[in-house]
N, C-alpha and C positions, 0 to 999 in steps of 0.2 A: 597449251601453246606457249604461254608466257614462261612457264618453267623451262621448256626446250629451248626457247629463244635465249633466255638468260645464260643457260648451260652452254649453248653454242658459243656465245659471246666470250665467256670465260674459258671455254676450250681453245678458242682461237688465241686468246692472250697466252695460254700455257704453251702453245704450239712453238713459241720461240725457243723453248727449252728442249725441243725434241731433235733427234739426229737428221730429220729430213730438211731442216732449216739450214744446216750447215753448208751444203754445196751452192746455195744461193745468197749466202751471207755477203760475199764480196760484192754482189750487185746492189745490196741494200747499203752497204758501206760507202759505195761510190756516190751515194746522195750527200755524202759530207762535203763534197767540193762542188763547184760550180754555182750557179745563181742561187739566190737566197730562197726563191720559190721551187727549186727543183725537188726537194723532199716531198712537198705537197703534190708536185706533178706525178711523181713516182707512186705515192700512195693512191692518188685519184685513178691512175691508169691501172694500178694492180686490182683495186676493188672493182672496177668495171669489167676488166678482162677475166679475172678469176671467177667472178660471179657469173658472168654471161656465158662463158665457155664450160663451166661446170654444169649449168642448167640446160644449154642448148648445143653443146658440141655434137652429141649424138644425132640430134635432128638435122643439123647441117651437114654432117657427113653423109647421112642416108638421103638427103635432099640433092645435094650437089656431086656426090659420088667421089670426092677426093679423100685421101688418107688423113687420119687425124695427125699423123707425123708431119704432114706437109706444113701446118701451122706451127708446129714445135720447131721445125727447121728454120722457118721464116723468123721465129722469135730469136733463135740463136743467131741467126745473120744479123739482126738488129742489134743484139748485144754487142757482137764483135765491131760492128760499124760504130757504135756509140763509144766503144773502147778506143777505136782509131781516132774518133773526134777529140777525145780527151788527151790522147798520147800525141797526137801530131798538131802543132800549133796552126799550120796552114788549113788543115781541114776544120779545126775549131772556128777560125775566122770565116771560112766558106759557109760553115753550118749556121753561124750567127747572122750572116748576111742574108741567107736563104729564108730564115725564119723571120728576119726584119722585112723582107720584101713581101713575104706572105701576110704579115700583120698589116702592112700598108694597104695591100690589095683587098683585104677583108674589112678595112676600116678600123682595125684594132692597132692603133699606133702606140698605145701604152705598153711600155717594157714589161714583158712577163716574167723577166729575171729567171730565166732557166726553167719555167713551168713546162713549156712546150717539149723540150727535150726529155724532161723528167717523165712527162706523160706517156712518151713512146717507150721509154725504158720500163716503166711500171707495166704498160701493157704487154711487153715481152715477158716480164717477170711473172705475170699472172698466167701466161701460156705454158711456160717450162715448169713451174713449180708443182710438185706433187707432194700434197700434205700427207703426214702420217694420220690418216683419217681414222677416227674412232666410229662407233656405231651411229652417231647423229649424221655425220657427213657421209657415211655409207648408205644411210637410208635415203639421203638426198640424191646421191648419184644412181641409186637403183631407180628412183623415180624418173630421173631424167633419161635413163637408158631405155625405159619402156615408154617414153614419150608422155609421161604423166606429170609434167611440171605443175605444181599447184602453188596456192598461197603459203602453204606450210614450207615447201621447199625453198621458195623465193626467201621468205623471212629467215629461215634457218642459215642459208647460204650467206646472206648479207650479215647477219649478226656474226657468224664465224668469221667472215673476211674482215670485217671492221675490227673484231677482236684481234685477228692476226696483225692488222696494219698499226695498231697502237705502239706495240713494242718496236716495230720497224721504224716508225716515225720518231720515237724516242731515240733509237740508235743513231738516226741520221741527224737529228738536231744536237744530240749529245756529242757526236764527232765534230760537227761544225763549231759548236761552242768551244771545244777543246782547242781546236785550231786557232780560233780567234783569241783565245786567253793566253796561249803559250807563244811568245814572240818569236822563238825559233821556228816554230810550225808556220806561223803566219808569214814569216819572211820567205819561207820556202813553199808557199802554197801552190805556186806553179809546178814545182817539182812533184808535190804531193798529188796534184791533179794528173799529171802524166803517169805517175805510179799507178793510180786507180785506173787509168786507161789500160795500161799494161795488164792489170789484174782482171778487168773485164774481158779483155781478149783471150787471156788464158781460161777464164771461167766458161767463156763461149765455146771454145774449142774442147774443154773437158767435158762439158755437157754433151756436146755433138759425139764425143768418143765413148760416152757412157762411164767415164771415170768418176762422175759424182756418185754413181751407185757403189763403185768400188770403194771410194772414200768413206761413205756412210758405213760400209762393212768392216772397214779397218778400224774405225772409231769404235764400233761395237766389239771387235776383238779385243781391243785395248781396255775398254771400259764395258765389261759384259753387262752391267746393269743399266748402262745409260739409256733413258728414255722409257724405262718401265714404269707403269704405273701413271703415266700422264693422262690417260683416259678414265681415271678413277672417278671423276664427277659423272661421266656418262654410264658408269657401271652401277651406280647407286640405284637401289630398288625403285624409288619414286620415279626416276628418270627413265628407267627400263620399262616400267608400266606405261608412263606417258608416251614413250616411243612405240611401244607395242600397239597401244590404242590408236595412235596417229597412222601407223603403217596399215593396221587392219582396216582402217576407214579410207585409207587413200590408195593402197595398192596391194597386189597379190590376190590369187584366187581363193575364193571361199570354197573349198572343196567338198562337194556332195555327189557321191557315186550315183545317187537317183536322179541328178539334174545334170544338164549340159552346161558345163563351166568352161568358157574359152580359155585355152592356155596362153599365157603371156608370150609375147615375141622372144625369139632366141637372141641372146646376146652373141653378136658377131665380132666385137671389137677385140676380144681376146685371141691369142694364137691357137689355130685349129691343128689338130693331128690326125692322120688317117683319112683326111677328107678336105675338100675345099669348104669354106664357110657356108652353112646351110641355113635356111630360114623356115618358118612354120609354113609359109605359102608354097615353098618348093617341096614340102613333105605332105601337102594335102593329098588324101587318098591312101595314105599309108598309116600303120598303126605305129606309135612312137613311144619309146621308153626314155623319159628323162631321168637319168641316173646322177645324183649328187654323190660325189665321193672324193677322197683324197689318198694319194698314193701309199702313205705310211700308216694309214688307219687299218688295223687287222680285221676289223669288222667289216670295212669295205672290201678288203682283199678276199675274204672268205665268201662274198657274194659273186666275185668275177667268174668261177667255174659255172655258176647258174646262167649268169648273163651270156657267157660264151656259147653254152649249150643252146639257149633259146635263139641266139643270134645265127648259129650255124643251121639250126633246124628251120626256122621260120622266116629268115630273110628272103627266101625265094617267094614266100607267101605275101610279102609286103611288110614285114616288121623292120624297123629301124631303131637303133639305140644311140642316144647321144649322151656321152659321159661328161657332166659339167664337173670339171675339177676345181673345187673351192677349197684352197689350202688351209690346214690347220696350223702349220709351222712354217717360218720364214723361208727355209731352203726349199720347201715344196713349190715356191713361187718361181723358181728358176726353170725356163723353158727346157734347157738341156737335161736337168734333173728329172722333169716330167717325161720327156722323150725316152730316156733310158728306162725309166719305171715302166712305161707302156710297152716297150720292147720286152723287158724281162718278165713282166706279168701276163704277156700274151694277149694284151688288149687290141683287138683288131677293128673294132667299130669306132666311129668318129668321136673324138674328145675335144672340148673346147676349155681353154684356161678361163677361170672366174676369179682372178686374183683380187679384184675389188668387191667381191661378193654381189655383183650386179643381178646376175640371174637367180642367186640364192635369196636375195631380197624380194625380186619380183614374185617368187613362189611363196614368200613368207616362211621359207624352209627353216628348221630348227635342228636337222639331224644329219649325221653321216652314219650310214648311208641312208639314202631316201630315194624312192622310186615313184614316178608319176607316169601313168599310162594315158596316153592321148589317142583318141579314136580317129577315123578317117576325116572327120569334119573339123579336126582341131580343138576338140572338147577333152577336158581331163575326165576321165570316167573311174579311176582307181588310183590309190595311193598307198604305199606301205613304207613304214619307217623302221630301220634297223634290219637285222638278219631275220632269217625265217620267213614263213608264209610262202614258200616256193610254189607249192601246188596250187594254192589259191591264186597266186599271181599268174601262173601258166594258164589256169583255166580263164582268167580275164583275157589273157593275149589271145587264146583260141577263139573265145567268144567274139572279140572285136575283129579279128581277121576274117571270121565268118561273116560279119556284117559288110566286109568289102567285096564279098563274093568269092574270096579265096579260102576254101575250107581245108584246113591242114589234115594230111592224111594220117600222120602218126605223132605221138608225143615225143617230146625232147628226152634225151637220156640224161636225166639229172643226177648229180653225184649223191651219194648216200650221206645223209646227215650225220654229224660227229655226235654220238650220244654222250661221250665222255667230256663234257664241257667243263671249263675252268671254273673254280670256286673263288679265285682271286680276281677282283675286278681290275679294269685298266687303271694303272698307277702313273699319275703325272708326277714329274720331278720338280718343276718350277714351282715356286711358292704360291703363284696365282691360283693353281688347281691341286696343289699337293695334297696327298693324304698318306698317312702312315710313317712320315719321316720322324725319326727319333732325334730331334735336334737338342743340343745340350742347353742352349739358350734361345731366346727370342731374337737376339741381336746377331743375325747371320746373313741378313738379306743385302744383295747387290755389293758385296765385297769379298775379296779373298781372306779366308781365315783357315787356321789349322783345326781340322775335326778329329776327334778321337772316336774310334768305333763303339757303338753300344750294342748290348745284346738283344737280338731280335727274337721274338717269341711267338708272335701271332701273324696269321696270313696277312700279307700287304704291308708289314713293317719293314723299313729299310734304314740303312745307316751309312755314314761316310767316314773314310779315314784318309787324312792327307790335306793338302791345301786345295780347297774348292771355293768357288762362288756360286750361291744360289740365287738365280734371277727369277723374274716373274714367269718365264716360259721354259727355262732349262737350268741345268747345273753344268759348270764347266770347271775342269781341273786345270791347275797351273801348268804342271809338267807331266805328273803321274798321280795316281790315286786308286783308292780301293773303295768298292761299294758292296754291301751285303744286303740281300733281300730274302725274307721268308715267304714262301709262295705255296699255293695249293693248286697244281695244274699239270697238264701233260706237256704242253709246249710254252716257251718263254720267248718273247720277241722284245727287242730294244730299239727305239728310234735314236739314231746317232747322226750327228754331223761332225766330220773331221775338221779341225782347225790346222793341225800340223799335217804335213805330207804323209808322215809315217805314223800311224796310230794302230796300235795292237791291243786286243782284249784277250786276257787269259782268263778262261772260265772254268770253275769247279762247281760241283754239286755235292754237297754233304762231304766235301774234302776230296772227291774223286773226279777225274776227267770224264765228262759225259760223252756219250756217243756223238759221231759226227753228224752234222746237219748239212743242209746246202751251203752254209755260211761257216760253220764251225769245222776246223780240221785239227785233230790232235789236240783239243783243248784251246785253240787260239783262232781268233778272227782278225784279219787285216782289214780295217775300216778305210775304203777307198772312196765310198760315195756317200751322199746324204740321203739315207733311207732307214727302213727298219731291217734288223738282222735277227736271223733265227738262231737264238743262243742255246736252246735245249729243246730236245725232242725225245719223248719217252713213250713207251707202249701204253702207259695209262697214268692217269693223274694221281698225284699224291702230295703230301707236304714234304717240302725240301728247303735246304738253305743254299741260296745261290751266292757265290762269291765272284766278283769281276775285278780283276787288276788291270789297270789301264796304263799303258806306256804311250806317251804322246798326248798332246792336248786335244780335247774333243768336247762337243756339246752333247749332253744326254737329255732327251726330252720326255720319254714315257716308256713304261713297260706295258706290253699287251699280252694276253694269255689265251691258250687254246686247250 
């Protein structure tokens, strides 16, 4: 516990370097003007607000039935109002008189010197700020979403929040000191205060319009490696072991097919597709498959025909499937990207977004894909990780449906398994999980540099030519570029996110144009969406040299094979 608390505190401090802090930085900087105790008020409000709502927002939403966005909107309104107070002198005077009157009525006549106004600003900041949460904060959020707030989650949240507050406090006091030391700034302190008022108003409207997220994405486009590696402390083996021990003791089902293990509640805060939000209570009496997946994962995609067959065959007998979409890559978090993937893949059962991995953590899940089958009483009776096991899974479905009194008449028409499986494993391109990259030197991370092609000889080896940046999660070309991969498989897929509007991949295999696939036409693919693309489809697997020439800027994440 002591190790996790200390790491949470350090992770909070490091957060000031992450992209997610940039949209709210103007609010922090506004603490540089106003009463001398305003920074302390902002930090106090932030610590209380962020800690409280991180731990208890889900319980409040469920108890009182309001949308979580209601509080966010209220916080944005407060920020705009405080911006107006700083910008308009008459409003400033009215606010000071109101605060003074309240202090007299409560017997607090001592001048708080901006503390009260800062407190409300900090409270609003804690509501609207979404941190770039690593594994530690993700574990806390998962506990709160299942209403399992523990001493562990309170301690970790406070340590993280206090750690985050220290750099914020330093920025505010540093800005205040700069203004007081520079005569020109001190002389124009009134104008500076009005400037920050205008900035606060603009920031509030930007957050309300969702421009803060667009701004973060623009920063990442310009600086592709910015923010990578900031969770390195949380990825260390001792921290991961301590985190796993804590999670195993505090949350998540200990699955045993021979015992009745209650399933965790369904997370309903994410966006739902193909259905209104569901709950385990509303599904009582049904057999439910909880399927953890992500739409660019080829292993997940290969299970969809089996899920579809079960859904079409056994839905009338009381089977329900809930697809929990826990994204592997950033672009998979976008609702419109997921909606399009659901349509393209023919997923007709309910799907819920799990962008914060709340449901994932509630199940202590570790795999894509993963299936958990729940009986009519809400107990987990079976689990399977990865592909395969389809006949065994169907047997469990039929058995549990029989327990409901609905005995299925016939089996599902399952697809025939592909016996010609790939010999090349999934190949990630970002340095965080990269394998097989023939890099000329170690000094290639998070910066654009000119790569020269190397000769690839073994399955899974790949090389770059042209100006590329290799980040933790993906590689990105500056304008054009070439990638070569030696592989042993029948089918090749590549996960791509376009940056430019016009991105074209020109594909050859052993120097020849391969046969058309659903995506490839005459050796070319027009990349329009963020998803996996089918580059190569052959009659049988074998060893080949794949060459991809890229025209237009794009992020490449991973190769998968079939």
